[in-house]
Each structure stands twice: as structure tokens, then as C-alpha cells.
N, C-alpha and C positions, 0 to 999 in steps of 0.2 A: 773300557779303560776309564778310571776316575780322573776328573780334570780339576779337582779341588786345589791342587798345588800350583795351578797356573801353567803347567808344562805345555798345555796345548793352546794356551791363549796367546796366539801370535799378535804382534803389534799390528793394529788395523792400518791398512794402507791409507784410509781416508784421513788418519791423524797426521799425515805428513804435511798437510797444508799449514802455513804460518803467515798470518797477515802482518806484513812489515812495510815500512815506508820506503818509497823509491828514492835513491840518491843520485842516479843518473850517469854512472861511469860506463863507458863502452870502449871497445878497441877493435881494430880491424884484424882480419886473419893474417897470420904471419906470412910475409913475403907475397901477399895478395894471392896466395895459392888456395884454391877452394878446398875446404875441408868440411864435409857435411856435418860431422860431429860438432866442430867449432861453430859452424853457422847456427846449428840448432841451439847450442849453449848460449850464444850471444843473444838469441831471441828471447831468452828468459829475462833479460834486462828490461824488456818492455811490458812484462806481466805485472799488473798492479791489482791490489785488492785481495783480500783473504780468500774469497770463493774462487776467483780465477786461478790463484796460485795452487789452491787445494786440488782443483780439477786437473790442472796440468801435471801436478806431481802424481796424482793417482794414475793418470795415463802413462807417465814415464815409468812408474813402478811396475806396471803390468808386464813389461818386457824386461825381465831381469838382466839378461845378457847385455842388451843395449844400454840399460841404465848403468851397469857397471862400467861399460866403455865410456859413457858420457862423464861419469865421475872421474875416471882415470885421466881423461883428456882435459877436464877442467883443472885437475891438479897440476898437469903439465903447464897449462896456461898461467896458472897462479904463480908457479915457480919461475916461468920465463919473465913475468912482470915484476919480479922481486926488486924493490927499490924504485919502482915506477908506479904509475896509476894502475889499479887493479882492473882487469878486464870485466869484472862483475860488480854490479851495484849491490846494495845491501840486500834487497829482495832476492836477487838471483843467488847470492852467496848463501842466504839462509835456506833457500830451496835445495841447493846442492848439499848443504850440510845435512839436512834431513834425509835426503835421498841416499847419501853415503852411509849414514847411520842405519837406515832401513836395510841397505845392502850388506851391512857388516863390513864395509870398507873403512875400518876404524882409523887408519893413518890419515886418509883423506878427510874424514869427518873431523878429526882433531885439528887439522890445518884450517878448515873452513870455520869451525867454531872459534878458534883463536883469533882469526881475522874479524869475526863478528864482535867478539869481546872488545878488541882494540877499537873498532869503528864505533860501537855503541858507547863506549866510555868517552871517546872523543866528542861524540854528539851529545853526551850527557842525557841520553834517553833511558829512563828507568825501565820501560817495558822491553826495550831491546837488550839492555844489560841483563835483565832477569832471564829472558829466553836464551840468550847466548851462554850464560854461565850454567844454566840447567842443562842445556844441550851438551856442553863439554863434559860435565859431570856424568851424564848418562852414557857418553861414549866410553869413559873410563870404567864405569860400573859394568856395562855390557861386555866390554873386552877383558874384564877381570883384572884391570890394572887398579887395584883398590888403593894402593898407596897414593897414586896420582889423583884418584878421586877425592881422597881425604885432603890432599894438598890443595886441590882446586876449590873444595868447599871452604877451606880456611881463607883462601885468597878472596873468595866471594864475600865471606863474612867481614873481612878486614877492609874491603874496597869501599870507597866513598861514592855515593851516588844520590840521585833524586829520591824523594820520599817513596815513590812507588817501588824503587829498588830496595830501600831500607826496610820497608814493610815486609819484604819477601825473605829477609835474612833468617827468620826463625825456621824456614823450610830448608835453607842451606844447612842449618844446624842439624835438622832431622837427617838430611842426606849424609852429613858428616858422621853422625852416630851410626848409620847403617854401613858406611864405608869402613869405620873402625871395626864393626862386628865382622865384616867380610875379611878384614885383616886378622881376625881372631883375637883382637884386643878387646875381649869381652868385658873385663872389669871396667875399663875406661868408657866403653860404649854404654854399659848399664848405668854407670855413674852419671854420665851426661844425660841419658834418657830420664833418669829419676829426677835430675835437676830441672829438666824441661817440664816434666809433669808437675813438679812443685811450683815452678814459676808461672804456670798457666792454670794454677788452682785445680789440678786434677782433670785437665781437659781430656775428654773422651778420645780425641784424635791422637794425642801424644801418649796416652795409655796404650794405644795400639803400637806406637813406635817402641815402647818398652816391651810389649808382648812380642814384637818382631825380633828384637834382640835376643830375648829369652828363647824363642823358638830356634833361632840360628845357633844358639849355644847348646841346644839339645835339652833345655830345661822345660819340658812340655807341660807338666802340671802348673808351673808358675806362669807360663805363657797363656795357658787356658784361663787361669785366674785373672790375668791382666785384660784379656779380650772380653771375658765375661763381665768384668767391672765396667769396661768401656761400653758394652751393649746396654747395661743398666743405665749408664749416664746418658746415652743417646735417647733411650726411652723417656727419660725424665726431662730432656732438654726441650722445653716448650718454645724456645726461641727459633727452633728449626721449623720450616714449613712441613706439614704432615707428610707430604709425598717425599720430601727430601729426607726426613727422619726415617721413614719406612725403607727408603733405598739404602741408607747407611746401615740400618739394622740388618737388612738382607745381606749386604756385603760382609758384615761382621759375623753373622751366623755361618756364612759360607766358609770364612776363614776358620771358624771354630770346627766346622765339619772336618777340614783337613787335619787340624790339630788332634781331634779325637781319633781319627784314623791312625795317625802317627803314634798316638798313645795307646793304640789297640783297644779302644773303647767303641766298638761297632754300634752298640745300642744307642749311645748318645749321638754319634755321628748320624745315624739313621733318623733319630728324633729331630735333629736340626734340619735335615733335608726334607723330612715330611712336613715340617712347618713351612719351609720355603716353597714346597710344591703346592701346599694349600693356598699360600698367598700368591703364587705365580704359576698357575696351572699350565700356562703355555710356554714355560721356560724349559727347553730341552735339556740343558746342562744339569739341572737339579734332578730330573728324572733319570738321565743316564747315570749320574753318579750314585744315586741310591740303588739302582739296579745293579751296577757294577759292584758296589761295596757288599751288597747282600750275596751276590753269586760268588764273589771272590772268597767269601767266608762260608760257602755252602749253605746259605740261608734263603728261604723263600724263592726258590728258583723259578717257579712259574710266574710269580709276580714280578720278579726281576726281568724275565724275558719280555713281559708286557710293557714294563716301564721303558726298557731300552728301545723296543720297537716304536713306542710312542715318541721317544726322543728323536729317533731317525725321521719319523714322519713330520714332526713339528719343525725340525731343522730343514727338511726338504721344502716345506711350505714357505718358510722364512726366506730361503735362498731363491725360490721361484719368484717371490715378490721383489726381492732385491734385484734380480735379473730384469724383471719387467720395468723396474724403476731406473735401470741403467747403472746400478751400483756395482754389479759383478757381471762377468762375461759368461760363466758357466755354473751349472748346478751340479754338485758332486757330493756324495755321502761323506759325512764327517768321519775321519779316520779313527778318532777315539771312540766314537759310537759304534763303528763297525767292529772294532776290537772288542768292545763290551758284548756285542751280539755274539761274536765268535766264542767269547769266553763263557758266556752263559750256556751256549750249546755244548761246549767242552765239558762244563760241570755237570750237564745233564747226560754226559757220555754219548752225545750225538756227534761223534768225531767227524764224520763225513760232512754233515751240515755245517760244522764249525769251520772247516777248512777254507771255504770260499770267502766269507767275510774277513777272516784273518789274513788271507792272501791279498784281498782287496785293500785292507788297511795298510799292510806293509808296502804295497805298491805305490802308495801316495808319496811322491818324492819329498814333500815338505813335512806334512804332519805324520807320516809313517816312519820317519827317521828317528825311532826311539826304541831303546832296548826292550822295554816292556812288551811292546807289540810283537817284536821278533822272538822274544822268549815264549809268548803264548803260541805263536805259530810253530815254533820248534817243539813245544810240548804236544801239540796236536799231531805233528808228523810222527813223533815217538809213539803216541797212542795208536796210530795207524800202522805202526811197524816200519815206517820209512826212516830208518836211522841215518842214512847218508844225507837225506834232505834236512833232518833235524840238526845234524852236526854243522852242515853248511850254513843253516839259518842262525844258529847260535854264534858261529864265527863272525857272520856279518853283523849281527846285532851288537856284539861286543866292540865293534869299531865306532859306534855312535857315542857322542859325548854325553856324560851325565848331566842332567838338567836339574836334579834335586838331590837332597840327601837320601831319599828313598832309593835312588838309582845306585848309590854306592853299595847298599846291602844287596840289591838285586844283582849287581855285577858279580859280587862274591858268590851268590847262589848259582848263577848261570855258569860261571867258571867251573864250579864243582860238578854241575850236571854235564857240561861239555867234557870234562876230564873222564867221568865215568862212561859216557857214551863212546868216547874214543877207545878206552880200555876194553870195552865190551866188543868193539868192532875188530880189534887186533886178534 
């Protein structure tokens, strides 16, 4: 499975940490009744320092069910304290906001971030205002409440604050543009994006904002042009450190790869990935994506198989190191890469060999919850003559949420295949 569209790039648990200053508010458990969840929540008030908060949040996020219970209980505590002193200081509130967003508990995340905005504004802290507004906007974007995201961006732009906060406002404009595009207000979004490019004298960064809007609108050639121009400007930008410049170029090439795939220009997509692999031979994502794109278009199947197996091996080694360093608890194959391996076997008509990695990919509770993987598995069942299994697999796959525009077209095709399979069964 190709990962260029970002469908399989889950938010890193480690990014949950947020270094904020302690404000010192605490409260005793209601009616002195011992509540283990509340006791654990109140202990968050004593955690100071970015690294300590990050470490604690990573630990909390590992147990998803408990983390959700903690967030829900914290929400109750906040509600009970309405009009009184909050049970949580600024640090613990920010940790809970991040945890709620990570868990997709959007209502709770919204409450916590609103509390952070109020507190940060009162404290006149530019860094805190910046983090709080960005967090609330992200809540609305991730929960697809795009009108609220746009409204919050405008509030952030209009709000008065210290210089650190004022300097951040151009990035609220960027998020405002993307929110407008998500609302399908493309003309206004593009007008704002072009204004931003002009005001920043053709900044490579905001050319990418323009390209993002064009891609969202489905104007792929124009989006490719914008990102290509951005890539050229990055290359010419001698103010950037060489390593930083190369990293930005890699990111832009990877975006172009996805655009070329969407525009059905496989050769150009492959060329960009080959450049990325040459520059980053130990990066498993680039190898997986090139292998998948080729095999998905019945090209270079033997080379595709080699690339995908290399990707799985590189990813395994990286995970083993991360486990040894204490960053992760288990090593498991990447579901997208397993899907790619199964798919290249399928294209080679090795249906029995294809079945196991496809089943393993779909069994991944998080990364396997995607229609494309289940579609591939169903195709394999059909090729093996297991029609009932294929029908059940398509039915389950269609229950998953679309994560990209590509999924909309795939959903249509899967629905057609399912209809034909059911008719043939009757």
C-alpha cells in the first residue's frame, strides 16, 4: 500500500509532550472519596518540564482504554469546578488536551483547549496563546468541524497578544486558508493563498499552501506546478542550512509523488521516489511506495517485490532499535508494507502466498482499518474462489471511514464489485 497521501502516518505518541509553565492549582477528591482515576489525574499537576511531561503522556497514551477514562473523568472534574478554581493547573490541562486530541475525544479536547486559551490570554503568555490556539484549531480540523476551525483561526488572527503570538499569526492565516478549502470555499481560499504568496515575495513555504488548496480542489496539474516551483525555490534558498534544505526538498518531492500518482503519471512519481531512495537508502517508506506503485500498475514486479521486502526489513530494524531504546513496547510489521507485499504477490498471481500478508495487514486493529487493505484481501479471496469470504471482507471494508479523496473512488469500485459478487452468488 502506498503511503504518499499520509493515510498511514499516524500522529506520533511522542509528539504529545508540551513544555508549559506550572501555575499551581490543585483540588481534593470530591467528598474525600478515593477515586483512583482522580488521584492519578491530580498527580499530573506536579509534573514540570517538557521532557517529564512528554514521558508521562507517552506512558498514558499506551493504554488507550485507560487514557480515555482519564480524559472523561477529567472532563467531569472540570465541569464540577465550573465557576470555581480549576482542579488542574496549566501544565496538566495542556497534557489532558493533548491526550484527548490523540484519543479523538474531541468534545473534551475542545473544553481543555478553550480553558488553555482563556488562561494563556489572562497570563499574556505568547507561547501559551500560540500553543492553545493551534491546539483548538487542530481539534476542529481533525473532527471535520471546518466552519469552527475557520472561525477560530479568525479569532486568533484578531486577538491581541505579545510579540511571540503576533509573529505566529501568519500561520493562523495558513490554517484559515486550509479550513476554507475544507469547507469547499475554494475561490476564497485560493485568493487568500495567492495574497499570502505575494506578501511573502513568493515564499516557497506558502507556494505549498497554494498547492495544497489546488490539490484539495482537484486541480492536479496546477498543484504540481505550485509544488514544483516551491521545490526550485527551496533549492535556490542559500539561507537554509544544507541539511535543512535537503530535508525540505525531500518532503516536497514526496508530496509531488502523491500528486503524480493522483494525476496518473506513474513514471514521474517513480522518478521522484527513485531520487528519494538514492538520497535516503535506509528509508523504508520510499522503497515501499515505489514497489507498491510499480506493482499496482503491473510494472517491474520482481523489483517491486525486492523493494517492499527491503522496506519491511528496514522498518523491522528501526523498530528493534526503538524498542531497545525504550521508545516502543513491541516490534510488529507495518500494515501498509504487509499490504504491499501481499499485493505484489497477487499481481504475480501467487494468490496463496498473497493471502497471509494481506490477512496480517487487515488484522492490525489500527493501521489495518482501511478500505484499500480490505479490498486487496477480498480480491485475493475471489482469485482463490472463496466468494463468501470475499463478500464478507468487502462488506467490512466499506464500514471504514474514507481518509483521502482516493478512497471515494475506491469505495465506488468496491461497491460495484460487491454488487456483482452478490449477484453471482444468488
